N, C-alpha and C positions, 0 to 999 in steps of 0.2 A: 213280251221280250224279256230276256234274262241277261244281265250283265254281271260278270263275276270278276272281281279284282284279285281274289285270293287264288293261289295255285291249287289245283286239284290233287287228290290222293295219287293219281297216276304220275303227276309231275314231281311231287315230293319223293315218291319211292324211286322213280327213274333216276333222280339226281343222287339219292342215297346209294343206289347200286353203282352209279358212275363214280362216286367217291371211293367206293371199295375197289373198283377197277383201277382208278388212278393211283390209289395208295399202294396197290399190289405192284404196279408198274414202276413206281418211283422209289419204293422202299424194299430193298433186298431182304430185310429182316422180317418182313410181314408177308403172310400168306392169307389171301382172301378167296380161297377156292370153294368154300362152302358157307351157307348161311341158314339160319333158322329164325323164325319170327315168334315173338311173344307179344300178345295184344289182347284187348278185351273182345268179347263176342258180339259187340254192337255191329251195326252196318258199316260204320267207319273202319272198325277193326278188320272186318271181313274183306273190305276193299284193300286194306294194307296187305293182307295175306295174298289176295289175288294178284296185285301188282308186283309184290316182292317175288312171287313165284315166276311171274311172266318175265320181269326184267332180269332176274338172276339167270333164267334159262337162255334169254336172248344174249347174255354176255358170257355164256359158258361157265357159269357158277353153279355148283351143285346145290339144289334146294332140298334141305333135310326135313322140312316140315314146319308145322306151327303149333304153338301152345296157346289155347284160348282160355280166358278166365272171365268171371263176371265182375264188371266194374263195381268197386266198393267192397271187394272181398276183404275179409278180416285177416287173411294170411295168404301168402304166395309161396310157402315153403315147398310144397309138392311140385308146383309149377317150375320153380327154379331148379329143383333136383332133376326133373325131367329134362330141362334145358341143358343142364350140366351133362347128363348121360348122352345127349345127342352130340355133344362136343363139336359144335360148329366153329369155324374159324371166326365168323362174325355173327353177332346177335343183332337183329333188327327189332326195335321195340317201339311200341306206340301205346300211350296211356294218358288218361287224365291225371291231374296233378296228384291226387291222393294215392292213386295206383302207382304213379311214377315214383313217389316217395317210398311206398311200401316195397316196390320191386328193387329199387336201389339199395335200400337197407337190408333186404333179404339176401341180395347178392353178397353183401359184406358178411352177414351172419353165417352164410353157408360157405364162405371162403372161396367163392367162385369168381374168377377173374378172366373172362374171355379176352382174346387178343384185341378185339375191338367191339364196341357196342355203338351202333348208330341209331339214334332215336329220331322219330318224326315229331318235330316241334311240340305241339300240343302241351301236355302238362309239364314237359321237361323244360319249357321256356319260362314258366311262371316264377316270379320272385319267391314264392313260398316254397318252391322245390329246393332251390339252393340254400335257403334259410334252414330247411329241415335236414338236408343230407350233408351239407358242408363239403368236406374234402372227399367224401365217398363218391362224389360226382366226377372227380378227376379222371381224365382219360375217356370220358363218355362224349362222343361227338353228337351234335344235335343239328338237324336240318331245320332251319327256321327262316322266316321272312325278314327278320331284322336283328342286327347285332349292334348293341350300344357301342358307339365310338367309330362305327364304320362309315356312316353317313347320317345326315339329318341331326347333327350334334346339337345345334341350337334348339331345334324343336324338342329333342329328347331331354335336354337340360330344363326347358320350360315345363315339360310334362312332369319331370321329377319334382320340381319346385312346387307345382300345384297339387300333385297327388301323392307325393312321398314314395313313389316306386318308379322303377325304370320302365321306359317304353319297351314293349316286347312285340312279337310278331302280330298278335291279335290287335293290340291297341294301335300299332303302326298302320295296319290295314284299315282299321276303323277311321283313323285320322285321314288317310289318303282317300278313302271312299267319300268322306264328307266333302273334301276339297274338289274331287272330281265332279260331284253334284253342283257345288257352288260355281265352279267354272262353267258348267253347262247352263246354269240359270243366268249367269252374267252375260253369256253370249246370246241367249234368247232375248234378254232385256235390251242389249246393245243393238240388236237387229230389229227391235220393235215387233217381235213375234208374240203371238199369244202363248202363254204358258199352258201347254197341253201334253197329253200322253205322247202324241206324235212328235211335237217339237223337242221334248226332252229326249225321246228316243233318238231322233236325228242328231242332236248335239252330242249325245254320249257316243254315238257311233263314229263321230269325227275325232274324238279325243285319242291321242296317242301318248302312252306313258313310257 
């Protein structure tokens, strides 16, 4: 059995495209008629491309293409120039933290300011990202599982006191996953069942978050 607490790539990108649609409908000064993707050439990156193309087409948005790079690249100048030449209304980005930093800094160096950049959590949610790029991140929208101050403030504050950094999507998921398991174990103990693969599976299947 496989239980997944985190959203899939499909869910992430679906909601990112929906955000573009909603922004287009609510903001007369914004046009989200076309998108392009920049991401690494990993399996995760290829899934981002797949679902961005799918959801864009499902919502009548022109998909201009994708630019793939190798994670950990020393430079992204040519990739950003390619992206600039494609001239999408919206850039969809997905990258690990070092690549996210490099991408954001390269945008600034190239003087390229798309109307909107929507990023899929990942490295764009890490504390090191904002520490490195500062105000260069202004105007970049990020789809993430957790936003400090939105909910779970007490837990978030305790996490910061213990580890010296803000709770983010990844750590919030890890925290929630641990407590889902703890709740399942408590229910098994309370009902005096044997702790086994089947009893754990059955209890997890009952939990609604």
